[in-house]
N, C-alpha and C positions, 0 to 999 in steps of 0.2 A: 357432676354437673348440677345446675339448678335452673328452675323455671320461674321467671319473674311474675308469671300470671298464676302459678299454682302454689309455689312455695311461700311459707311464712318467714318473714325476716325479723331479726332483732339487731340492736346495736348495743354496745357496751356503754353504760351510762355513768360509770364510776371511773376514776383516773386509771385504774387497771382492775382486771378480774382474773381469777385463777380458773383454768380449764382442767378438770379432774377426770381421772380414769374411772372413778366411782363417785357417787354423790356423797362424798365425805368432806367435811370442812378441812382446809389446809392447816398445817402447823403454823405456829406464830414465830418460829425461830428459823435459823439457816441450816438446820440439819437436813440430811438427805431424806427426801419424801418421794417414794416410788409411785404414789398416787397422783402426783403432780405431772401433768402432761406439758403444759405451756402456760404462758400468760397472755391475756388479751388486753389491748390498749383501748383507751377511751375512743368512742365512735367506731370501733372495729365491727365489721359486718358479720353476722352469723345467720345460718339457716336453721330453723327449728326442725327437729326430728322427733322429739318425744318429751315427756315431762314426768316427774315423780316428786311428790311432796313439794318442797321448796326449790326444786331444781329443774332446769331445762337440759335436755340432751340436744346438742347442736353440732354443726360443722362450722369451724372457723374458716370462712372463705378465703381470707387473706394469708392463711398459713397452709401451704400445700404439704400433703403427705401421700406417699405412694400406698395405694390400697392393695389388699391381697390379690385382686385381679389385675394388678400391674397398671392401673390407671391412676391419675392424679385426682385427689379429692381434697376438700377442706379438712383440716385437722378435727377429728371427732372427739367429743368429751362432754362432761357435765359442768354447767355453770350455775351458780346460785341465781335465782330469779331476782333477788334484790339488786343485782349488779347489772341488769340489762333492761332494755325497753323494747317492746314490740313496735314495729314501724310499718307504715303502709307502703313505703318505697325506700329504695336505697339511694342515698345522697351521693352525687358525683363530686367527691372531695377534690379541691384544687390547691390546697396548702398542706404542707407537712412540717412538723416540728423538727428542726435540724440541730438545735442545741441540746445539751444533756437533759435539761428539763425546761419547761416553760410555764409561766403563771397566767391563768385566765382571770380576767377582771370583768366586773359588771359594768364599769364605766372606764373610759380612758383618761389618762392624766396622772399627775403625781399625787401621792397621798391617798390613793384609792385602796380600799380593803380588797385583798385577793379573794376570788371565789374558790379556786383549787389549783393544784399543780399537776401537769401531765408530763409523760415521758417523751423522750426523743422517739421519733417515728409515729407520733400521733397525727391523724388526719383531721382536717377541718374544711368546711366550705366557707370561703370568703363571700360576704354579701356586698353588693355594689351600692354604696351610698355616697352622698357628698358630705365630706367631713373635713374639719380643720385639723384632725388628729393624724398628722402625717407619719408619726412614729408608731402607729398601731394599725392593726387589721381588725375589721368588724366581722365577726364569725357567727355561724349558727351552732348552737349547742345541742347536745343529744336530747335534752328535755323539751326542745321546741323554742326555748328562749334564745336570746342573743348575748354575745359577750365580746370582749376585746382581748387581743393578744399582741404583744410587742412585735413589730415588724422584724426586728433583728433575730427573733427566735424561730422564724419560719422561712420557707422558700416555696416557690411555685413547683407543683408536681409536674408541670409540662416542660421543665428545663431539659434540654438535650445537648449537653456539651460534648466535646470530643472524647474519644476513648482515654486519652492521656489525662484529661481533666477529670474524668469520672474516677479513674484510679486514684488520683491524688485526693479527690473529694472523699472517697470511701475511707482512705487512711485518715484524713483530717477529721472526719465525723467520728471515727472510732477512738481517737486519742483522748477526748474528755471522759471516756468510759474507764480509763485507768483508775484503779483504786476502788472501783465498785466491788462489792462482795460477790463471790460466786454463789449462785443460787440454782439448785437443780430445777430445771423447767423455767428459769428466769428469763424474761424477755422485756422487762421494764426497768428503766434507769432509776425509777423511784425505789425499787427494792433490791435488784441485783440481776445478774445475767449468768446463763450457762454458756458453754462454748459456741453452740450454734445459734443461741439467742443473740449473741454479740454480732456474729457475721450476718445473720438475718436482718438485724436492725441497720447495720452499716450499709448494706446494699439497698434495703427498703427505702431509706432516706434519700438515696440517689435514684429512686424510681426504677429499681431493678428487683424483680420478684424472684426470690430463691426459696426453696423449700425450708421447712422449719428445722428438721433434724439433720445431724451431721451425715448420717448414712444416705439420706435422700439428697442432701446437697452434693454429695459425691456423685450420685447417679445423674444429677442434672448438669453437673459441670463437665467440661471437656477435659479428658485426661491429657496431661502434658508432661514433658520431660523437665527435670530440674533446671536444665540449661535454658529453658524458655520462661522461667519464672519471672513475673513482673509484680510490682507493688499492687496489692489488693487481690492477688490470686489466693487460692485456698490450699491449705496443707492439711491432709487427712491422716489420722493415726489409727491403726487397728487396735483391737483388744489384744491383750497378751495371750499368745498361743493360738489366736484365731485370726489369721491375716485377712480373711474375707469379711470380718465383722468390724465395721467402722465405729470407733468409740469416742473420737475427738476430732475437732476441726480448729484450725488456727488461721489468722489473717496475716499474710506475708507482707513485710515492711521493706524488704530489700536486704541484700548481702546475706548475713546469717541470722537475721532478726525477724521476729513475728510478735503479734499481740494475741493473747489468749486469756480465756477464763477457764482455768484448769480443773479445779475440784473443790469440794466443800472444805472450808477453812482457809481458802486462799482468796485473793482479790484479782481483778483483771490487771494484767501486767505485761510488760515487754520482756521477752525471753529470747535466748539464742539456742541454736541447734546443739552447740557444745554443752551448754549448761543443762539442757533438758535431756539430751540423749547420750552425752559423753563424747560425741564426735561432731566435727563441723559438717556443713553441707557437702563440701568436697570429699571429706573422709567417708561420709555416709554413702556417697555414690559408688565407692569401691566395695561397699558391703551390700550392694543391691538394695539399699535403703531399709535394711533390717537392723533394728537397734534392740538388742536383747531378744525379747519374744514379740516385739511389735514391728509392724511394717508401716512405712511412710509412703503416702501417695500425694500427687500434686494435681490440682484442677484449676481450670480457668472458666470463669463465667463470662468475662468480657473478651471477645475475640474479634 
C-alpha cells in the first residue's frame, strides 16, 4: 500500500526504463538477463523506497506482485535515476496508447519533427484546450511540458464495453505484437516482450489490471475447465518436473490456437497445442493436461 501524503513518488521520464533486481546496468542485447525484473513505461508511477549512487529502489505501482506475506504490492526493484523524475503528485491519466507504438510531437500537423516514440500501454493525461487539430490529442508530458499525439493511437481509459467486446479487443490489441522479439523481462513494444509482459499489456490497454508475472497472473485468475475457454483467457504452463511452478503464460485465441512470447531467440507468434505440446487440446484433456513433464492450466480474468 501507499500513502499519498507520506510517500515520495516518481514517474518514468524516458520512453521505457528497466527495473533491475540489483543496481546493475542492463545488457544491450537480447540474451537472457536474470537481473532484469520488468520494464517500466513512460509516465509509469513509482514509489520511492531507497537510493544508492545513481539508482532509486522503487515499487512499480502499476505492476502488481505477490509479496512474501501474501499481499499484493508494486513490483520492487532498482531503476536508474536518469530515467525517472520526482513528482509532487500522481497524475490521473485518462488516455492510453492502444497501437503498437505511438509518436509524440511538440506541435500537431504534418511535417513536424517527432519528439520520441512510446510503447503500447503508455498512459497520458489529455489537456482540455480549444484546438483545430481534430486528428491529435493535446497531452501533458513527464517533464512538465506539453505535446501532441495522434488521436488514432490512443483510447480513453474510461471505456467500459461488454465482456464480449473486451475479449475481442484484448485479442485485437495483441495481434500487432506478432514478430516482436522475446526479451526476458520485456514489457515494452519498443524493445520486446516476455510471456507475461505480452498478456499484461494486452489486458492493461483494455483497462484491466493483472499482475506482472505468469505465476501471479495464475493466482489472480479464476481457474476454469478447458471446456469453458473463451478468447482472451489465459493458458498457464508449469516448469518441467514441477507442476506447482508456473513458468509460462499464453493468450488463448480460440479452437487450438494461442499467441505467445516463448523464449529467448524467438519472436511473438501464434502457435497451436499440437505444435507446442504434440497433442491437440482435446487429446491433452485425456492426459489430464500433462504434456511430457509439464502441466497445463487455464484461467479467466473476465467473468
